[in-house]
Backbone as XML, in Angstrom:
<?xml version="1.0"?>
<chain id="A" units="angstrom">
  <residue number="1" name="UNK">
    <atom name="N" x="13.429" y="-10.005" z="-10.710"/>
    <atom name="CA" x="12.279" y="-9.263" z="-11.216"/>
    <atom name="C" x="11.051" y="-10.153" z="-11.270"/>
  </residue>
  <residue number="2" name="UNK">
    <atom name="N" x="9.916" y="-9.549" z="-11.043"/>
    <atom name="CA" x="8.672" y="-10.297" z="-11.104"/>
    <atom name="C" x="8.131" y="-10.293" z="-12.532"/>
  </residue>
  <residue number="3" name="UNK">
    <atom name="N" x="7.213" y="-11.202" z="-12.781"/>
    <atom name="CA" x="6.534" y="-11.223" z="-14.067"/>
    <atom name="C" x="5.122" y="-10.725" z="-13.860"/>
  </residue>
  <residue number="4" name="UNK">
    <atom name="N" x="4.696" y="-9.823" z="-14.732"/>
    <atom name="CA" x="3.328" y="-9.347" z="-14.669"/>
    <atom name="C" x="2.490" y="-10.223" z="-15.581"/>
  </residue>
  <residue number="5" name="UNK">
    <atom name="N" x="1.352" y="-10.653" z="-15.081"/>
    <atom name="CA" x="0.473" y="-11.535" z="-15.829"/>
    <atom name="C" x="-0.390" y="-10.700" z="-16.768"/>
  </residue>
  <residue number="6" name="UNK">
    <atom name="N" x="-0.455" y="-11.089" z="-18.004"/>
    <atom name="CA" x="-1.311" y="-10.396" z="-18.957"/>
    <atom name="C" x="-2.644" y="-11.126" z="-19.039"/>
  </residue>
  <residue number="7" name="UNK">
    <atom name="N" x="-3.729" y="-10.337" z="-19.106"/>
    <atom name="CA" x="-5.044" y="-10.985" z="-19.219"/>
    <atom name="C" x="-5.320" y="-11.313" z="-20.685"/>
  </residue>
  <residue number="8" name="UNK">
    <atom name="N" x="-6.522" y="-11.781" z="-20.976"/>
    <atom name="CA" x="-6.847" y="-12.235" z="-22.329"/>
    <atom name="C" x="-6.788" y="-11.116" z="-23.354"/>
  </residue>
  <residue number="9" name="UNK">
    <atom name="N" x="-6.841" y="-9.850" z="-22.915"/>
    <atom name="CA" x="-6.760" y="-8.727" z="-23.859"/>
    <atom name="C" x="-5.326" y="-8.295" z="-24.084"/>
  </residue>
  <residue number="10" name="UNK">
    <atom name="N" x="-4.385" y="-8.882" z="-23.325"/>
    <atom name="CA" x="-2.985" y="-8.529" z="-23.479"/>
    <atom name="C" x="-2.546" y="-7.411" z="-22.550"/>
  </residue>
  <residue number="11" name="UNK">
    <atom name="N" x="-3.461" y="-6.857" z="-21.758"/>
    <atom name="CA" x="-3.060" y="-5.801" z="-20.836"/>
    <atom name="C" x="-2.563" y="-6.420" z="-19.543"/>
  </residue>
  <residue number="12" name="UNK">
    <atom name="N" x="-1.845" y="-5.632" z="-18.796"/>
    <atom name="CA" x="-1.268" y="-6.119" z="-17.552"/>
    <atom name="C" x="-2.366" y="-6.395" z="-16.542"/>
  </residue>
  <residue number="13" name="UNK">
    <atom name="N" x="-2.280" y="-7.533" z="-15.928"/>
    <atom name="CA" x="-3.222" y="-7.896" z="-14.877"/>
    <atom name="C" x="-2.498" y="-8.008" z="-13.564"/>
  </residue>
  <residue number="14" name="UNK">
    <atom name="N" x="-3.171" y="-8.554" z="-12.594"/>
    <atom name="CA" x="-2.549" y="-8.717" z="-11.293"/>
    <atom name="C" x="-1.616" y="-9.912" z="-11.296"/>
  </residue>
  <residue number="15" name="UNK">
    <atom name="N" x="-0.448" y="-9.782" z="-10.644"/>
    <atom name="CA" x="0.437" y="-10.937" z="-10.505"/>
    <atom name="C" x="-0.249" y="-12.025" z="-9.705"/>
  </residue>
  <residue number="16" name="UNK">
    <atom name="N" x="0.149" y="-13.251" z="-9.947"/>
    <atom name="CA" x="-0.454" y="-14.401" z="-9.290"/>
    <atom name="C" x="0.575" y="-15.075" z="-8.382"/>
  </residue>
  <residue number="17" name="UNK">
    <atom name="N" x="0.132" y="-15.720" z="-7.297"/>
    <atom name="CA" x="1.087" y="-16.450" z="-6.458"/>
    <atom name="C" x="1.717" y="-17.582" z="-7.251"/>
  </residue>
  <residue number="18" name="UNK">
    <atom name="N" x="2.952" y="-17.932" z="-6.888"/>
    <atom name="CA" x="3.702" y="-18.899" z="-7.684"/>
    <atom name="C" x="3.339" y="-20.356" z="-7.432"/>
  </residue>
  <residue number="19" name="UNK">
    <atom name="N" x="3.467" y="-20.835" z="-6.196"/>
    <atom name="CA" x="3.449" y="-22.274" z="-5.975"/>
    <atom name="C" x="2.274" y="-22.806" z="-5.178"/>
  </residue>
  <residue number="20" name="UNK">
    <atom name="N" x="1.351" y="-21.979" z="-4.761"/>
    <atom name="CA" x="0.313" y="-22.452" z="-3.859"/>
    <atom name="C" x="-0.980" y="-21.715" z="-4.125"/>
  </residue>
  <residue number="21" name="UNK">
    <atom name="N" x="-2.091" y="-22.391" z="-3.866"/>
    <atom name="CA" x="-3.387" y="-21.736" z="-4.002"/>
    <atom name="C" x="-3.711" y="-20.886" z="-2.788"/>
  </residue>
  <residue number="22" name="UNK">
    <atom name="N" x="-3.022" y="-21.107" z="-1.673"/>
    <atom name="CA" x="-3.267" y="-20.336" z="-0.468"/>
    <atom name="C" x="-2.331" y="-19.146" z="-0.425"/>
  </residue>
  <residue number="23" name="UNK">
    <atom name="N" x="-2.871" y="-18.003" z="-0.011"/>
    <atom name="CA" x="-2.082" y="-16.785" z="0.059"/>
    <atom name="C" x="-2.014" y="-16.342" z="1.513"/>
  </residue>
  <residue number="24" name="UNK">
    <atom name="N" x="-0.796" y="-16.214" z="2.053"/>
    <atom name="CA" x="-0.596" y="-15.738" z="3.414"/>
    <atom name="C" x="-0.242" y="-14.261" z="3.405"/>
  </residue>
  <residue number="25" name="UNK">
    <atom name="N" x="0.085" y="-13.733" z="4.575"/>
    <atom name="CA" x="0.395" y="-12.309" z="4.711"/>
    <atom name="C" x="1.600" y="-11.916" z="3.860"/>
  </residue>
  <residue number="26" name="UNK">
    <atom name="N" x="2.664" y="-12.725" z="3.870"/>
    <atom name="CA" x="3.844" y="-12.403" z="3.072"/>
    <atom name="C" x="3.525" y="-12.441" z="1.585"/>
  </residue>
  <residue number="27" name="UNK">
    <atom name="N" x="2.711" y="-13.420" z="1.172"/>
    <atom name="CA" x="2.316" y="-13.515" z="-0.232"/>
    <atom name="C" x="1.488" y="-12.295" z="-0.640"/>
  </residue>
  <residue number="28" name="UNK">
    <atom name="N" x="0.597" y="-11.864" z="0.247"/>
    <atom name="CA" x="-0.248" y="-10.712" z="-0.052"/>
    <atom name="C" x="0.604" y="-9.479" z="-0.263"/>
  </residue>
  <residue number="29" name="UNK">
    <atom name="N" x="1.581" y="-9.250" z="0.629"/>
    <atom name="CA" x="2.469" y="-8.103" z="0.490"/>
    <atom name="C" x="3.276" y="-8.202" z="-0.802"/>
  </residue>
  <residue number="30" name="UNK">
    <atom name="N" x="3.753" y="-9.388" z="-1.123"/>
    <atom name="CA" x="4.525" y="-9.569" z="-2.358"/>
    <atom name="C" x="3.655" y="-9.336" z="-3.593"/>
  </residue>
  <residue number="31" name="UNK">
    <atom name="N" x="2.437" y="-9.842" z="-3.590"/>
    <atom name="CA" x="1.539" y="-9.614" z="-4.727"/>
    <atom name="C" x="1.230" y="-8.127" z="-4.881"/>
  </residue>
  <residue number="32" name="UNK">
    <atom name="N" x="1.040" y="-7.450" z="-3.757"/>
    <atom name="CA" x="0.788" y="-6.012" z="-3.804"/>
    <atom name="C" x="2.006" y="-5.290" z="-4.370"/>
  </residue>
  <residue number="33" name="UNK">
    <atom name="N" x="3.202" y="-5.664" z="-3.906"/>
    <atom name="CA" x="4.443" y="-5.057" z="-4.387"/>
    <atom name="C" x="4.569" y="-5.254" z="-5.903"/>
  </residue>
  <residue number="34" name="UNK">
    <atom name="N" x="4.252" y="-6.447" z="-6.364"/>
    <atom name="CA" x="4.336" y="-6.728" z="-7.792"/>
    <atom name="C" x="3.300" y="-5.922" z="-8.573"/>
  </residue>
  <residue number="35" name="UNK">
    <atom name="N" x="2.114" y="-5.777" z="-8.017"/>
    <atom name="CA" x="1.074" y="-4.994" z="-8.687"/>
    <atom name="C" x="1.506" y="-3.558" z="-8.861"/>
  </residue>
  <residue number="36" name="UNK">
    <atom name="N" x="2.120" y="-2.995" z="-7.820"/>
    <atom name="CA" x="2.612" y="-1.619" z="-7.906"/>
    <atom name="C" x="3.712" y="-1.535" z="-8.959"/>
  </residue>
  <residue number="37" name="UNK">
    <atom name="N" x="4.601" y="-2.529" z="-8.980"/>
    <atom name="CA" x="5.685" y="-2.529" z="-9.960"/>
    <atom name="C" x="5.169" y="-2.638" z="-11.382"/>
  </residue>
  <residue number="38" name="UNK">
    <atom name="N" x="4.040" y="-3.320" z="-11.568"/>
    <atom name="CA" x="3.470" y="-3.492" z="-12.900"/>
    <atom name="C" x="2.665" y="-2.273" z="-13.347"/>
  </residue>
  <residue number="39" name="UNK">
    <atom name="N" x="2.341" y="-1.401" z="-12.410"/>
    <atom name="CA" x="1.486" y="-0.270" z="-12.740"/>
    <atom name="C" x="2.321" y="0.925" z="-13.178"/>
  </residue>
  <residue number="40" name="UNK">
    <atom name="N" x="1.635" y="1.969" z="-13.593"/>
    <atom name="CA" x="2.311" y="3.198" z="-14.000"/>
    <atom name="C" x="2.995" y="3.870" z="-12.815"/>
  </residue>
  <residue number="41" name="UNK">
    <atom name="N" x="2.645" y="3.487" z="-11.572"/>
    <atom name="CA" x="3.273" y="4.073" z="-10.395"/>
    <atom name="C" x="4.761" y="3.768" z="-10.345"/>
  </residue>
  <residue number="42" name="UNK">
    <atom name="N" x="5.196" y="2.691" z="-10.972"/>
    <atom name="CA" x="6.608" y="2.328" z="-10.929"/>
    <atom name="C" x="7.461" y="3.294" z="-11.747"/>
  </residue>
  <residue number="43" name="UNK">
    <atom name="N" x="6.848" y="4.162" z="-12.547"/>
    <atom name="CA" x="7.595" y="5.092" z="-13.380"/>
    <atom name="C" x="7.691" y="6.479" z="-12.757"/>
  </residue>
  <residue number="44" name="UNK">
    <atom name="N" x="7.186" y="6.636" z="-11.529"/>
    <atom name="CA" x="7.256" y="7.901" z="-10.821"/>
    <atom name="C" x="8.672" y="8.115" z="-10.306"/>
  </residue>
  <residue number="45" name="UNK">
    <atom name="N" x="9.023" y="9.371" z="-9.956"/>
    <atom name="CA" x="10.345" y="9.605" z="-9.353"/>
    <atom name="C" x="10.523" y="8.749" z="-8.108"/>
  </residue>
  <residue number="46" name="UNK">
    <atom name="N" x="11.751" y="8.305" z="-7.863"/>
    <atom name="CA" x="11.966" y="7.365" z="-6.772"/>
    <atom name="C" x="13.080" y="7.774" z="-5.823"/>
  </residue>
  <residue number="47" name="UNK">
    <atom name="N" x="13.460" y="9.060" z="-5.748"/>
    <atom name="CA" x="14.471" y="9.445" z="-4.772"/>
    <atom name="C" x="13.874" y="9.316" z="-3.380"/>
  </residue>
  <residue number="48" name="UNK">
    <atom name="N" x="14.696" y="8.965" z="-2.417"/>
    <atom name="CA" x="14.210" y="8.773" z="-1.055"/>
    <atom name="C" x="13.574" y="10.048" z="-0.502"/>
  </residue>
  <residue number="49" name="UNK">
    <atom name="N" x="14.179" y="11.225" z="-0.665"/>
    <atom name="CA" x="13.506" y="12.437" z="-0.164"/>
    <atom name="C" x="12.139" y="12.663" z="-0.819"/>
  </residue>
  <residue number="50" name="UNK">
    <atom name="N" x="12.037" y="12.423" z="-2.116"/>
    <atom name="CA" x="10.736" y="12.579" z="-2.789"/>
    <atom name="C" x="9.719" y="11.594" z="-2.223"/>
  </residue>
  <residue number="51" name="UNK">
    <atom name="N" x="10.122" y="10.358" z="-2.009"/>
    <atom name="CA" x="9.215" y="9.347" z="-1.486"/>
    <atom name="C" x="8.768" y="9.687" z="-0.064"/>
  </residue>
  <residue number="52" name="UNK">
    <atom name="N" x="9.672" y="10.244" z="0.750"/>
    <atom name="CA" x="9.286" y="10.685" z="2.100"/>
    <atom name="C" x="8.235" y="11.786" z="2.023"/>
  </residue>
  <residue number="53" name="UNK">
    <atom name="N" x="8.447" y="12.742" z="1.139"/>
    <atom name="CA" x="7.471" y="13.821" z="0.961"/>
    <atom name="C" x="6.151" y="13.277" z="0.425"/>
  </residue>
  <residue number="54" name="UNK">
    <atom name="N" x="6.220" y="12.271" z="-0.432"/>
    <atom name="CA" x="5.007" y="11.661" z="-0.970"/>
    <atom name="C" x="4.204" y="10.989" z="0.145"/>
  </residue>
  <residue number="55" name="UNK">
    <atom name="N" x="4.887" y="10.293" z="1.066"/>
    <atom name="CA" x="4.205" y="9.676" z="2.212"/>
    <atom name="C" x="3.551" y="10.765" z="3.062"/>
  </residue>
  <residue number="56" name="UNK">
    <atom name="N" x="4.271" y="11.849" z="3.311"/>
    <atom name="CA" x="3.717" y="12.947" z="4.116"/>
    <atom name="C" x="2.503" y="13.562" z="3.432"/>
  </residue>
  <residue number="57" name="UNK">
    <atom name="N" x="2.574" y="13.737" z="2.124"/>
    <atom name="CA" x="1.456" y="14.329" z="1.381"/>
    <atom name="C" x="0.242" y="13.417" z="1.403"/>
  </residue>
  <residue number="58" name="UNK">
    <atom name="N" x="0.456" y="12.112" z="1.224"/>
    <atom name="CA" x="-0.654" y="11.169" z="1.244"/>
    <atom name="C" x="-1.264" y="11.072" z="2.643"/>
  </residue>
  <residue number="59" name="UNK">
    <atom name="N" x="-0.421" y="11.184" z="3.677"/>
    <atom name="CA" x="-0.926" y="11.200" z="5.053"/>
    <atom name="C" x="-1.799" y="12.428" z="5.257"/>
  </residue>
  <residue number="60" name="UNK">
    <atom name="N" x="-1.375" y="13.559" z="4.720"/>
    <atom name="CA" x="-2.162" y="14.781" z="4.808"/>
    <atom name="C" x="-3.499" y="14.665" z="4.102"/>
  </residue>
  <residue number="61" name="UNK">
    <atom name="N" x="-3.523" y="13.994" z="2.950"/>
    <atom name="CA" x="-4.784" y="13.799" z="2.230"/>
    <atom name="C" x="-5.762" y="12.957" z="3.044"/>
  </residue>
  <residue number="62" name="UNK">
    <atom name="N" x="-5.254" y="11.909" z="3.681"/>
    <atom name="CA" x="-6.114" y="11.074" z="4.521"/>
    <atom name="C" x="-6.604" y="11.871" z="5.733"/>
  </residue>
  <residue number="63" name="UNK">
    <atom name="N" x="-5.723" y="12.644" z="6.342"/>
    <atom name="CA" x="-6.118" y="13.469" z="7.490"/>
    <atom name="C" x="-7.174" y="14.493" z="7.080"/>
  </residue>
  <residue number="64" name="UNK">
    <atom name="N" x="-7.041" y="15.042" z="5.886"/>
    <atom name="CA" x="-8.017" y="16.027" z="5.394"/>
    <atom name="C" x="-9.403" y="15.398" z="5.261"/>
  </residue>
  <residue number="65" name="UNK">
    <atom name="N" x="-9.466" y="14.173" z="4.793"/>
    <atom name="CA" x="-10.747" y="13.485" z="4.647"/>
    <atom name="C" x="-11.405" y="13.274" z="6.011"/>
  </residue>
  <residue number="66" name="UNK">
    <atom name="N" x="-10.592" y="13.005" z="7.026"/>
    <atom name="CA" x="-11.121" y="12.605" z="8.331"/>
    <atom name="C" x="-11.081" y="13.699" z="9.402"/>
  </residue>
  <residue number="67" name="UNK">
    <atom name="N" x="-10.529" y="14.864" z="9.080"/>
    <atom name="CA" x="-10.214" y="15.837" z="10.128"/>
    <atom name="C" x="-11.397" y="16.303" z="10.968"/>
  </residue>
  <residue number="68" name="UNK">
    <atom name="N" x="-12.583" y="16.414" z="10.436"/>
    <atom name="CA" x="-13.709" y="16.926" z="11.220"/>
    <atom name="C" x="-14.703" y="15.832" z="11.597"/>
  </residue>
  <residue number="69" name="UNK">
    <atom name="N" x="-14.280" y="14.587" z="11.474"/>
    <atom name="CA" x="-15.159" y="13.467" z="11.801"/>
    <atom name="C" x="-14.983" y="13.076" z="13.260"/>
  </residue>
  <residue number="70" name="UNK">
    <atom name="N" x="-16.025" y="12.539" z="13.868"/>
    <atom name="CA" x="-15.923" y="12.091" z="15.254"/>
    <atom name="C" x="-15.449" y="10.642" z="15.305"/>
  </residue>
  <residue number="71" name="UNK">
    <atom name="N" x="-15.353" y="10.093" z="16.494"/>
    <atom name="CA" x="-14.884" y="8.716" z="16.683"/>
    <atom name="C" x="-15.664" y="7.702" z="15.857"/>
  </residue>
  <residue number="72" name="UNK">
    <atom name="N" x="-16.980" y="7.838" z="15.844"/>
    <atom name="CA" x="-17.824" y="6.906" z="15.107"/>
    <atom name="C" x="-18.039" y="7.453" z="13.696"/>
  </residue>
  <residue number="73" name="UNK">
    <atom name="N" x="-17.182" y="7.036" z="12.772"/>
    <atom name="CA" x="-17.243" y="7.558" z="11.400"/>
    <atom name="C" x="-18.500" y="7.122" z="10.666"/>
  </residue>
  <residue number="74" name="UNK">
    <atom name="N" x="-19.029" y="5.967" z="10.995"/>
    <atom name="CA" x="-20.198" y="5.460" z="10.293"/>
    <atom name="C" x="-19.924" y="5.178" z="8.827"/>
  </residue>
  <residue number="75" name="UNK">
    <atom name="N" x="-18.745" y="4.631" z="8.530"/>
    <atom name="CA" x="-18.378" y="4.370" z="7.134"/>
    <atom name="C" x="-19.321" y="3.393" z="6.457"/>
  </residue>
  <residue number="76" name="UNK">
    <atom name="N" x="-19.941" y="2.513" z="7.254"/>
    <atom name="CA" x="-20.854" y="1.542" z="6.651"/>
    <atom name="C" x="-22.101" y="2.212" z="6.085"/>
  </residue>
  <residue number="77" name="UNK">
    <atom name="N" x="-22.410" y="3.427" z="6.554"/>
    <atom name="CA" x="-23.607" y="4.131" z="6.082"/>
    <atom name="C" x="-23.289" y="5.298" z="5.161"/>
  </residue>
  <residue number="78" name="UNK">
    <atom name="N" x="-22.023" y="5.588" z="4.957"/>
    <atom name="CA" x="-21.635" y="6.752" z="4.153"/>
    <atom name="C" x="-20.684" y="6.302" z="3.048"/>
  </residue>
  <residue number="79" name="UNK">
    <atom name="N" x="-21.250" y="5.905" z="1.924"/>
    <atom name="CA" x="-20.440" y="5.374" z="0.814"/>
    <atom name="C" x="-19.471" y="6.414" z="0.257"/>
  </residue>
  <residue number="80" name="UNK">
    <atom name="N" x="-19.887" y="7.688" z="0.236"/>
    <atom name="CA" x="-19.010" y="8.745" z="-0.271"/>
    <atom name="C" x="-17.761" y="8.874" z="0.599"/>
  </residue>
  <residue number="81" name="UNK">
    <atom name="N" x="-17.964" y="8.956" z="1.919"/>
    <atom name="CA" x="-16.825" y="9.058" z="2.838"/>
    <atom name="C" x="-15.981" y="7.795" z="2.783"/>
  </residue>
  <residue number="82" name="UNK">
    <atom name="N" x="-16.622" y="6.648" z="2.744"/>
    <atom name="CA" x="-15.896" y="5.370" z="2.667"/>
    <atom name="C" x="-15.010" y="5.342" z="1.423"/>
  </residue>
  <residue number="83" name="UNK">
    <atom name="N" x="-15.537" y="5.804" z="0.299"/>
    <atom name="CA" x="-14.748" y="5.842" z="-0.933"/>
    <atom name="C" x="-13.562" y="6.777" z="-0.830"/>
  </residue>
  <residue number="84" name="UNK">
    <atom name="N" x="-13.759" y="7.931" z="-0.196"/>
    <atom name="CA" x="-12.658" y="8.889" z="-0.031"/>
    <atom name="C" x="-11.577" y="8.334" z="0.887"/>
  </residue>
  <residue number="85" name="UNK">
    <atom name="N" x="-11.993" y="7.690" z="1.976"/>
    <atom name="CA" x="-11.031" y="7.078" z="2.892"/>
    <atom name="C" x="-10.283" y="5.957" z="2.181"/>
  </residue>
  <residue number="86" name="UNK">
    <atom name="N" x="-10.988" y="5.164" z="1.405"/>
    <atom name="CA" x="-10.365" y="4.050" z="0.691"/>
    <atom name="C" x="-9.308" y="4.545" z="-0.289"/>
  </residue>
  <residue number="87" name="UNK">
    <atom name="N" x="-9.638" y="5.577" z="-1.055"/>
    <atom name="CA" x="-8.687" y="6.117" z="-2.028"/>
    <atom name="C" x="-7.464" y="6.704" z="-1.324"/>
  </residue>
  <residue number="88" name="UNK">
    <atom name="N" x="-7.703" y="7.490" z="-0.269"/>
    <atom name="CA" x="-6.596" y="8.124" z="0.445"/>
    <atom name="C" x="-5.716" y="7.087" z="1.142"/>
  </residue>
  <residue number="89" name="UNK">
    <atom name="N" x="-6.319" y="6.096" z="1.801"/>
    <atom name="CA" x="-5.552" y="5.060" z="2.494"/>
    <atom name="C" x="-4.774" y="4.199" z="1.488"/>
  </residue>
  <residue number="90" name="UNK">
    <atom name="N" x="-5.392" y="3.898" z="0.363"/>
    <atom name="CA" x="-4.695" y="3.129" z="-0.664"/>
    <atom name="C" x="-3.490" y="3.866" z="-1.207"/>
  </residue>
  <residue number="91" name="UNK">
    <atom name="N" x="-3.643" y="5.168" z="-1.442"/>
    <atom name="CA" x="-2.511" y="5.973" z="-1.913"/>
    <atom name="C" x="-1.388" y="6.016" z="-0.900"/>
  </residue>
  <residue number="92" name="UNK">
    <atom name="N" x="-1.755" y="6.133" z="0.370"/>
    <atom name="CA" x="-0.751" y="6.149" z="1.429"/>
    <atom name="C" x="-0.011" y="4.821" z="1.496"/>
  </residue>
  <residue number="93" name="UNK">
    <atom name="N" x="-0.737" y="3.725" z="1.394"/>
    <atom name="CA" x="-0.107" y="2.404" z="1.440"/>
    <atom name="C" x="0.884" y="2.229" z="0.282"/>
  </residue>
  <residue number="94" name="UNK">
    <atom name="N" x="0.499" y="2.650" z="-0.905"/>
    <atom name="CA" x="1.398" y="2.553" z="-2.061"/>
    <atom name="C" x="2.659" y="3.371" z="-1.816"/>
  </residue>
  <residue number="95" name="UNK">
    <atom name="N" x="2.505" y="4.574" z="-1.268"/>
    <atom name="CA" x="3.658" y="5.437" z="-1.017"/>
    <atom name="C" x="4.595" y="4.828" z="0.026"/>
  </residue>
  <residue number="96" name="UNK">
    <atom name="N" x="4.034" y="4.282" z="1.098"/>
    <atom name="CA" x="4.857" y="3.646" z="2.134"/>
    <atom name="C" x="5.577" y="2.429" z="1.556"/>
  </residue>
  <residue number="97" name="UNK">
    <atom name="N" x="4.895" y="1.648" z="0.750"/>
    <atom name="CA" x="5.515" y="0.475" z="0.138"/>
    <atom name="C" x="6.661" y="0.882" z="-0.779"/>
  </residue>
  <residue number="98" name="UNK">
    <atom name="N" x="6.450" y="1.905" z="-1.592"/>
    <atom name="CA" x="7.514" y="2.363" z="-2.505"/>
    <atom name="C" x="8.721" y="2.862" z="-1.726"/>
  </residue>
  <residue number="99" name="UNK">
    <atom name="N" x="8.483" y="3.595" z="-0.629"/>
    <atom name="CA" x="9.584" y="4.082" z="0.201"/>
    <atom name="C" x="10.334" y="2.905" z="0.835"/>
  </residue>
  <residue number="100" name="UNK">
    <atom name="N" x="9.605" y="1.917" z="1.356"/>
    <atom name="CA" x="10.270" y="0.775" z="1.988"/>
    <atom name="C" x="11.099" y="-0.017" z="0.977"/>
  </residue>
  <residue number="101" name="UNK">
    <atom name="N" x="10.605" y="-0.123" z="-0.230"/>
    <atom name="CA" x="11.378" y="-0.833" z="-1.258"/>
    <atom name="C" x="12.653" y="-0.073" z="-1.603"/>
  </residue>
  <residue number="102" name="UNK">
    <atom name="N" x="12.555" y="1.241" z="-1.738"/>
    <atom name="CA" x="13.720" y="2.053" z="-2.077"/>
    <atom name="C" x="14.771" y="1.966" z="-0.972"/>
  </residue>
  <residue number="103" name="UNK">
    <atom name="N" x="14.314" y="1.895" z="0.286"/>
    <atom name="CA" x="15.222" y="1.794" z="1.432"/>
    <atom name="C" x="15.628" y="0.354" z="1.715"/>
  </residue>
  <residue number="104" name="UNK">
    <atom name="N" x="15.123" y="-0.584" z="0.907"/>
    <atom name="CA" x="15.402" y="-2.008" z="1.046"/>
    <atom name="C" x="15.024" y="-2.512" z="2.438"/>
  </residue>
  <residue number="105" name="UNK">
    <atom name="N" x="13.812" y="-2.139" z="2.866"/>
    <atom name="CA" x="13.269" y="-2.561" z="4.155"/>
    <atom name="C" x="12.175" y="-3.583" z="3.888"/>
  </residue>
  <residue number="106" name="UNK">
    <atom name="N" x="12.230" y="-4.703" z="4.599"/>
    <atom name="CA" x="11.159" y="-5.689" z="4.548"/>
    <atom name="C" x="10.043" y="-5.156" z="5.423"/>
  </residue>
  <residue number="107" name="UNK">
    <atom name="N" x="9.023" y="-4.598" z="4.800"/>
    <atom name="CA" x="7.959" y="-3.919" z="5.518"/>
    <atom name="C" x="7.211" y="-4.852" z="6.462"/>
  </residue>
  <residue number="108" name="UNK">
    <atom name="N" x="6.969" y="-6.083" z="6.040"/>
    <atom name="CA" x="6.305" y="-7.056" z="6.907"/>
    <atom name="C" x="7.132" y="-7.339" z="8.155"/>
  </residue>
  <residue number="109" name="UNK">
    <atom name="N" x="8.419" y="-7.563" z="7.985"/>
    <atom name="CA" x="9.307" y="-7.822" z="9.122"/>
    <atom name="C" x="9.415" y="-6.591" z="10.011"/>
  </residue>
  <residue number="110" name="UNK">
    <atom name="N" x="9.454" y="-5.409" z="9.411"/>
    <atom name="CA" x="9.531" y="-4.166" z="10.188"/>
    <atom name="C" x="8.278" y="-3.980" z="11.043"/>
  </residue>
  <residue number="111" name="UNK">
    <atom name="N" x="7.110" y="-4.323" z="10.490"/>
    <atom name="CA" x="5.861" y="-4.202" z="11.242"/>
    <atom name="C" x="5.840" y="-5.178" z="12.416"/>
  </residue>
  <residue number="112" name="UNK">
    <atom name="N" x="6.265" y="-6.410" z="12.183"/>
    <atom name="CA" x="6.304" y="-7.398" z="13.263"/>
    <atom name="C" x="7.282" y="-6.956" z="14.345"/>
  </residue>
  <residue number="113" name="UNK">
    <atom name="N" x="8.460" y="-6.442" z="13.946"/>
    <atom name="CA" x="9.439" y="-5.965" z="14.919"/>
    <atom name="C" x="8.884" y="-4.799" z="15.745"/>
  </residue>
  <residue number="114" name="UNK">
    <atom name="N" x="8.145" y="-3.908" z="15.110"/>
    <atom name="CA" x="7.556" y="-2.772" z="15.810"/>
    <atom name="C" x="6.488" y="-3.241" z="16.805"/>
  </residue>
  <residue number="115" name="UNK">
    <atom name="N" x="5.673" y="-4.189" z="16.403"/>
    <atom name="CA" x="4.655" y="-4.742" z="17.306"/>
    <atom name="C" x="5.330" y="-5.402" z="18.504"/>
  </residue>
  <residue number="116" name="UNK">
    <atom name="N" x="6.408" y="-6.166" z="18.262"/>
    <atom name="CA" x="7.157" y="-6.800" z="19.354"/>
    <atom name="C" x="7.753" y="-5.744" z="20.280"/>
  </residue>
  <residue number="117" name="UNK">
    <atom name="N" x="8.329" y="-4.697" z="19.718"/>
    <atom name="CA" x="8.919" y="-3.620" z="20.514"/>
    <atom name="C" x="7.850" y="-2.939" z="21.374"/>
  </residue>
  <residue number="118" name="UNK">
    <atom name="N" x="6.704" y="-2.660" z="20.792"/>
    <atom name="CA" x="5.613" y="-2.035" z="21.551"/>
    <atom name="C" x="5.134" y="-2.944" z="22.673"/>
  </residue>
  <residue number="119" name="UNK">
    <atom name="N" x="5.136" y="-4.257" z="22.441"/>
    <atom name="CA" x="4.698" y="-5.213" z="23.445"/>
    <atom name="C" x="5.633" y="-5.281" z="24.638"/>
  </residue>
  <residue number="120" name="UNK">
    <atom name="N" x="6.901" y="-4.961" z="24.424"/>
    <atom name="CA" x="7.880" y="-4.985" z="25.508"/>
    <atom name="C" x="7.877" y="-3.704" z="26.336"/>
  </residue>
  <residue number="121" name="UNK">
    <atom name="N" x="7.228" y="-2.664" z="25.853"/>
    <atom name="CA" x="7.203" y="-1.374" z="26.574"/>
    <atom name="C" x="6.217" y="-1.388" z="27.696"/>
  </residue>
</chain>
């Protein structure tokens, strides 16, 4: 189990890396995983079918935000759209991470394996 770091007010803060000041890709994923575990999201239902439906629902929310946009979204000039995309993409990432944890899949390794597989095609 990870330890959640409490800030000066005693509330849960973001977990910190253990042994190094430098954070790599694996550390980033682990810190994110710990942050999700420390949040109220860890108390949501966790059955695999529910998590699959949650990923599908979050994907639909992101698609809804972007469905009528053209190739050039212009997110740098549209703070409202950028905020909506950020919220929807963040929710989707949390859902995918929760599903991968429940299935005991190393998401970082799975992504690298998929990139390697695509490169061989």
